C-alpha positions as CSV (number, residue, x, y, z in Angstrom):
1,M,0.0,0.0,0.1
2,D,1.4,3.3,-1.1
3,T,1.2,5.8,1.9
4,K,0.0,9.4,1.2
5,A,0.7,10.4,4.8
6,T,3.6,13.0,5.1
7,T,4.9,15.6,7.4
8,L,3.7,19.2,7.5
9,E,7.2,20.3,6.3
10,D,7.2,18.0,3.3
11,A,3.7,19.1,2.4
12,V,4.6,22.8,2.4
13,R,7.5,22.1,-0.1
14,L,5.0,21.0,-2.7
15,V,3.9,24.7,-3.0
16,R,6.2,26.7,-5.3
17,A,6.7,30.3,-5.8
18,G,4.2,31.6,-8.6
19,A,1.8,28.7,-8.1
20,T,-2.0,29.0,-8.4
21,V,-3.3,27.7,-5.0
22,G,-6.9,26.7,-4.3
23,I,-8.0,26.9,-0.7
24,G,-11.1,25.0,0.3
25,G,-13.7,25.2,3.0
26,S,-16.4,27.8,3.6
27,I,-16.0,31.1,5.5
28,T,-15.8,29.8,9.1
29,T,-15.8,26.1,8.4
30,R,-12.9,23.7,7.4
31,K,-10.3,26.2,6.4
32,P,-6.9,24.6,6.2
33,V,-5.5,27.2,8.5
34,A,-2.4,25.3,10.1
35,L,-1.5,24.3,6.6
36,V,-1.8,27.8,5.2
37,Q,0.0,29.3,8.1
38,S,3.0,27.1,7.5
39,I,3.1,28.0,3.8
40,A,3.0,31.7,4.7
41,D,6.0,31.2,7.1
42,S,7.9,29.4,4.5
43,G,8.6,32.5,2.5
44,V,7.1,31.3,-0.7
45,G,5.6,34.0,-2.6
46,D,4.0,35.4,-5.8
47,L,1.0,33.1,-5.3
48,H,-2.1,33.2,-7.3
49,V,-4.8,32.3,-4.7
50,V,-8.3,30.9,-5.5
51,S,-11.0,30.3,-3.0
52,F,-14.7,30.1,-3.6
53,T,-15.4,31.9,-0.3
54,G,-12.1,33.3,0.9
55,S,-11.5,34.1,4.6
56,L,-8.7,33.5,7.0
57,G,-6.6,31.5,4.6
58,I,-6.3,34.1,2.0
59,D,-5.8,36.8,4.6
60,L,-2.9,35.1,6.4
61,L,-1.1,34.6,3.0
62,V,-1.7,38.3,2.1
63,G,-0.5,39.4,5.5
64,A,2.8,37.5,4.8
65,G,3.2,39.1,1.5
66,A,2.9,35.9,-0.4
67,V,0.0,36.8,-2.8
68,R,0.0,38.3,-6.1
69,T,-3.6,37.8,-7.2
70,V,-6.7,36.7,-5.4
71,S,-9.8,35.1,-7.4
72,S,-12.8,34.7,-5.2
73,A,-16.5,35.4,-5.0
74,Y,-16.1,36.7,-1.3
75,V,-13.3,37.5,1.0
76,G,-14.1,38.2,4.6
77,L,-14.8,36.8,8.1
78,G,-18.6,36.7,7.7
79,H,-20.4,38.3,10.7
80,F,-17.0,38.5,12.6
81,G,-15.9,41.3,10.2
82,R,-13.5,42.0,7.4
83,A,-10.4,40.3,6.4
84,P,-8.0,43.1,7.3
85,H,-4.9,42.3,5.3
86,F,-6.8,41.5,2.2
87,V,-8.9,44.8,2.5
88,A,-5.7,46.9,2.9
89,A,-3.9,45.1,0.1
90,A,-6.8,45.4,-2.4
91,E,-7.4,49.0,-1.5
92,S,-3.8,49.9,-1.9
93,A,-3.5,47.7,-5.1
94,A,-0.7,45.7,-3.5
95,I,-2.5,42.7,-4.8
96,E,-4.8,42.2,-7.8
97,D,-8.3,41.3,-6.7
98,R,-10.0,39.3,-9.4
99,E,-13.6,39.4,-8.3
100,Y,-16.0,36.7,-9.4
101,S,-19.6,35.8,-9.0
102,E,-20.1,32.4,-7.2
103,W,-21.4,30.8,-10.4
104,L,-18.6,32.1,-12.8
105,L,-16.0,30.8,-10.4
106,L,-17.6,27.5,-9.7
107,Q,-18.0,26.9,-13.5
108,R,-14.4,27.7,-14.2
109,I,-13.4,25.2,-11.4
110,R,-15.8,22.5,-12.9
111,A,-14.4,23.1,-16.3
112,A,-10.9,22.2,-15.0
113,A,-12.2,19.2,-13.0
114,M,-14.0,17.9,-16.2
115,G,-11.0,18.5,-18.4
116,V,-13.2,20.5,-21.0
117,A,-12.1,23.5,-23.0
118,F,-14.9,25.6,-21.7
119,I,-18.3,25.6,-20.1
120,P,-20.9,27.7,-21.8
121,T,-23.2,29.9,-19.6
122,R,-25.8,32.7,-19.7
123,A,-24.9,33.7,-16.2
124,A,-23.5,37.2,-15.8
125,M,-24.3,38.2,-19.4
126,A,-25.3,41.7,-18.3
127,S,-23.0,41.9,-15.3
128,E,-20.1,44.5,-14.8
129,L,-18.0,41.5,-13.7
130,L,-17.6,40.7,-17.4
131,E,-15.6,43.9,-17.8
132,L,-13.1,42.5,-15.4
133,H,-12.4,39.4,-17.2
134,S,-11.7,38.6,-20.9
135,F,-14.1,35.8,-21.4
136,R,-15.0,34.9,-25.0
137,H,-18.4,34.4,-26.4
138,V,-19.7,31.5,-28.4
139,T,-22.9,30.8,-30.3
140,D,-25.2,27.7,-29.2
141,P,-25.2,25.6,-32.4
142,Y,-28.7,24.6,-31.7
143,S,-30.6,27.8,-30.7
144,G,-28.2,30.3,-32.1
145,D,-28.0,32.0,-28.7
146,E,-24.9,34.0,-27.6
147,L,-23.4,32.4,-24.6
148,I,-20.2,33.1,-22.4
149,A,-17.5,30.5,-22.8
150,L,-15.8,30.2,-19.3
151,P,-12.4,28.7,-19.6
152,P,-11.1,26.1,-17.0
153,L,-9.2,27.4,-14.0
154,H,-6.5,24.9,-13.4
155,L,-4.9,24.8,-10.0
156,D,-1.3,23.9,-9.3
157,V,-2.1,23.0,-5.7
158,A,-5.3,22.5,-3.8
159,L,-5.4,22.9,0.1
160,I,-8.2,21.2,1.8
161,H,-9.1,20.3,5.3
162,A,-11.2,17.4,6.3
163,W,-12.3,15.4,9.2
164,R,-10.3,12.3,8.7
165,A,-8.3,10.1,6.3
166,S,-6.5,6.8,6.0
167,N,-2.7,6.7,5.3
168,D,-3.4,5.7,1.7
169,G,-5.4,8.8,0.8
170,Y,-9.1,8.0,1.3
171,V,-10.6,11.1,3.0
172,Q,-14.0,11.5,4.8
173,F,-16.0,14.6,5.4
174,A,-18.4,14.7,8.4
175,D,-22.0,13.7,8.3
176,P,-24.1,15.6,7.8
177,P,-21.9,17.4,5.1
178,D,-21.2,21.0,5.7
179,H,-21.7,23.8,3.2
180,L,-19.5,23.7,0.1
181,W,-17.8,20.3,0.6
182,D,-18.6,19.4,-2.9
183,I,-16.8,22.4,-4.2
184,D,-13.7,21.2,-2.4
185,V,-13.9,17.9,-4.2
186,A,-14.2,19.8,-7.5
187,M,-11.2,21.8,-6.6
188,A,-9.2,18.8,-5.9
189,K,-10.1,17.4,-9.3
190,A,-9.0,20.7,-10.8
191,A,-5.5,20.6,-9.2
192,A,-2.3,19.0,-10.3
193,T,-1.4,18.5,-6.6
194,V,-3.8,18.1,-3.7
195,I,-2.7,18.4,-0.1
196,V,-5.3,17.5,2.6
197,S,-4.8,18.2,6.3
198,V,-7.0,16.1,8.5
199,D,-7.8,16.2,12.2
200,E,-6.9,12.5,12.5
201,I,-5.5,9.7,10.3
202,V,-7.3,6.5,11.2
203,P,-7.2,2.8,10.0
204,A,-8.8,1.9,6.7
205,Q,-11.3,-0.3,8.5
206,V,-12.7,2.7,10.4
207,L,-13.5,4.4,7.1
208,R,-15.0,1.3,5.6
209,E,-17.7,1.3,8.4
210,R,-18.9,4.7,7.0
211,A,-17.8,4.3,3.4
212,D,-20.5,6.8,2.4
213,L,-18.6,9.5,3.9
214,T,-15.5,9.1,1.8
215,K,-15.5,11.9,-0.9
216,L,-11.9,12.0,-1.9
217,F,-9.9,9.0,-3.1
218,P,-6.1,8.2,-3.5
219,V,-6.3,9.0,-7.2
220,N,-7.3,12.7,-6.2
221,V,-4.9,13.0,-3.2
222,D,-1.1,13.6,-3.2
223,A,-0.4,14.2,0.4
224,V,-2.2,13.7,3.7
225,V,-1.1,15.6,6.9
226,E,-2.5,14.8,10.2
227,L,-3.0,18.1,12.0
228,P,-5.5,17.8,14.9
229,G,-7.2,21.1,15.2
230,G,-5.8,22.1,11.9
231,S,-8.7,24.2,10.9
232,W,-8.7,26.3,14.2
233,P,-10.1,28.9,14.6
234,T,-12.6,27.9,11.9
235,A,-14.8,24.8,12.6
236,S,-14.1,21.2,11.7
237,R,-17.0,19.0,12.6
238,P,-17.6,16.8,14.4
239,G,-14.5,17.8,16.3
240,Y,-15.0,21.5,17.0
241,E,-16.9,24.7,16.2
242,A,-15.5,28.0,15.1
243,D,-13.8,29.9,17.9
244,A,-15.9,33.2,17.8
245,A,-13.5,35.1,20.2
246,A,-10.4,34.2,18.1
247,L,-12.1,35.2,14.9
248,Q,-13.4,38.5,16.3
249,A,-9.9,39.3,17.6
250,Y,-8.3,38.5,14.2
251,A,-10.9,40.7,12.5
252,A,-9.9,43.6,14.7
253,A,-6.1,43.2,14.9
254,G,-5.2,41.0,12.0
255,V,-3.2,38.6,14.3
256,L,-4.1,35.0,15.0
257,T,-3.6,34.1,18.8
258,R,-5.0,31.5,21.0
């Protein structure tokens, strides 16, 4: 059996300068915070960061000066406040903020996951967002309608946090599934390299007892890092909920402290 389990240090080495890096999770749930913090501390830079709903992960990397561009439908800490480093960098043009609607970004990730040249859509036909992107138009060969052709958004690396995994790369999300877990799966399929941090690595037999919870497989995963509490201060169910006090403090000061 080939093991996917590795150390945090070795996993961080898989992220190279200039890479396009996808960060999974929703705003305050399952963000791969410990993994992202280690990447921020590594000194790697010039990253193109992609996140469906960005929050702490993006902000930590921006605060470390590691980011060149951000592609996301949202960056913030939800009801806890703004992402302070991201806001300052976007307002000063220190980074390029490539704003998307949720649908546009999701379809670009899906196109990469599916291995297709583009996905046609009517979404955003009248949106100002189209002025920010150079998407081409195509004609529907059946109806003659004009559509937007969304190209794939390929990722060099995807960073995902999940509940648990086996050494050989079977990864499970908790039941009931949290918001956006399926987008993490699409992101993994869109990436050349997938690094998954988990709260625990367990024997394969444990996973087989709830095989329905397995959403990523060895073919999708390159590295698994056991990081108990690795999503803190965001939630990782069933182990822990979001740390409201820590998130509020971070929104106010831009510093992550326990």
